[in-house]
N, C-alpha and C positions, 0 to 999 in steps of 0.2 A: 896586339890586337885582339879582342874579346871574341873568343869562338861562340857563334850561335848555338843554343840548345835547341834540339827538336822538341817542340811543348804541344801536345795535342790540344785542340781547342775544347773547351769544355761544352759545347753543344756537341761535339764529336764523339766524347765520353758517353753522354747520356742517350745518344741514338745505337750506340753499339751495346747497350746493355740488353739482355733478353728480357721482354716483359713478363715472363713466368717468373724469372729469377727475381726480378724487382719485385713483383708482387709477394713472392714468399719472405723478402725481408721487411714488409710493413707489418708492424705488430697490430693484430686484431684488437679491436675495441671491445672490452669486457667490462662487465659490472661486477666488482668483487673478483675473489680468487675462483676461476672456473672449478679448481678442485677441491674447495673447501664448502661443501653443502652447508654447514652451519650459517656461513657468510650470507647465504639467499634466502634463509627463514625469515619468516613473518614474525612480528614480535609474539613470544610464547605466553604472555601473561594471562589471556584469556582462554589457553588451550582446552582446559578441563571445560570450562563452559560450554565451547563450541562443540567439544565432541561427544558431549553427554546426551545419550539417545532421548532422556525423559525431559529436558529443558524445554520449557513451553516459549512461544513466540512471545516477545516482550511489546512488541509493535501490534495494535489492535485498531485497524482503520473503521471509521464510520463512512461506508459507502455500500453501494450495491454489489453482490457478488461478483468477482472479476469475470470478465468476457471470456467464454468458451473452457469455464472451469466448472467441474460439477461440485456441487456443495448438499449439504442437508440441514434441517433444523429439527429441533426437540418438538413434539406435540404437544399441545396444551391437554392437560386432564384436570379434573376437579381438584386433585390435589398437588398439581404444580402449576396451578394457573398464575400467569405474570412472573414465573421463575425466569425465563429466559426471553422475555420481551416486555414492552411497557410504553405507555404514552410520554411524550416528552416535548416541550417547546423548543423549536430548533430555529436557528437563524442562519440563513444559507447567503452568501454574497459570491457572486460568479469570480471563480479564480482565487478562492480562499476556503481553507477547512471549514466546516460548520463551526457553529456555537449552540452551546447548551445553555438556554435562559432558564432563569430561576421562574416558576409560576407566577409570582406577584409582580416580577417586573416584565414578563410577557404581556399580562393582562394590561398593563399601563401602557404598554408600547405598540402592540399589535394593531391598535385602530389607526396607527399613523405610519406602520412600517409593513410593506408588504413582503418584507424578507422573513416574516416571522409566520411559522404555522406549526401546529401539532403534526408530530409524526410518530410512528410506531416503530420503536427500534426492537430490532430481533437478531437474536444471537444466531450466527450459523459457522459451520464450519467446513473447510475443502476436504476433498480426499487426501490431500497431503497432510492435513491438520491443522492449517491456518485457520486461527478462528478470527472472526470479524462482525461487526454490528451493522444490519442491513437497515437503513431508513426507508420505511415503506409509507408511502403517502396514501391518506385516506380520503374517501369521497365526503366532502361537508354534507350533513344531513340535510342542509337548506339550498342545495344546488344538484345540478346535474352531474350525473355520474362521469368519471373520466376513464376512458380507455385504458391509459396507462394504469391508474389506481386499480382498477377492477382486475384487469390481468395479473397484476404482481400480487394481488392477494388471492388467486386462483394459483398461482405458482408456488406461493407460499404455502399454500395447503397441500400441494402435491409433493413437495420438499419434506413435509412432516413424515412421508413414510416411505420415500425414494430418494435416491440420488439424482438431482435434476442439474440442467444447464439452462441458465438464462439466455434466452435470444430476443434480440429487438426484431421486431417484426413490421417496424415502418411507423405503424400508429397505435401499437401496442405490444406488449410482451406474450411471447409464446415460450414453450418449454421443450427440452427433449429429456427423456429419461433413460438413465445409465441402464444397460443389461446388468450391470453388478447389483446384485441386491444388498440390501443394509444389513441382511443376517449373514452374509460373508465378508463385507466389507463393511465393520462396524464403523461408525463416526467416532472420531477422537475428539471429543470433547474433553476440554481440560478441567480440573477440580476447582477454577476461579470461578466465583460468584458473577451473576450478571452486573451487579454493581462495580465489581473490579474491573470488567471488560469496558464499562461506561467511562470510568476514572480514566482508564489507559487510552481510551479513545477522544476524550475530550481533557487535554491539559488544563492545568489552572488557567493559563490565560485565555482559553477558549470556553470558560464557563463565566457566564455572565450574572453577577449576583448584585448587581447595583447599576444606577443610571449614571455613575463616574466612569463606567467602562470605555476603553478607547474605541469600541466598535461603534458607538454612537456618534462621537466625533467623525469618525471616518464616513459614516451614511450620511451625516449631515453637511460636511465639508469636502470630503474627498481624502485620498492617500495616494502618495507615489509609490508606495510599496507595491 
């Protein structure tokens, strides 16, 4: 006769394990070796560039100064006229970055395209040292003045001597002047030329030099992008 062995059911074993003990036996999920700091480091290839305090921001945007940020522009003098600003034909499509249009192409197209207009592009720099290009809209000489355009030009003038912040006031711009004066907090304009900034703000595919550019097909027929 085979003697029966006393076997404890599996479910009984599980219920007899102390939860704290069971938790301590579960291996924690980790990424890499927690004691190997090198395994958690980001790729070091560009370390010198990222830690260089003199490195200049490589991204330049063509847009009005960021909301809530103080910025400054350089004043124009007889000797520096148009050194840091200029008139350009700009094509603007909702949801896309602006396009820089060659004058000859703009003259041919502006009669049929309401997306093209001349704008004054102005170099600015924030207190943090980020440079940008501000597209300032101008009042047409043969049309009624626009509150947004007029007030933007006023803020631009104030920013030539002060750190200012651009504020949306509903139907026009107003500005706030910082208590920090420019003699104490000197605007850190880079040594890049205005032309350099324009090239950086408008990559090659956003510079329209012919009637074969894709933007004309997009405007005529639409795009899924």
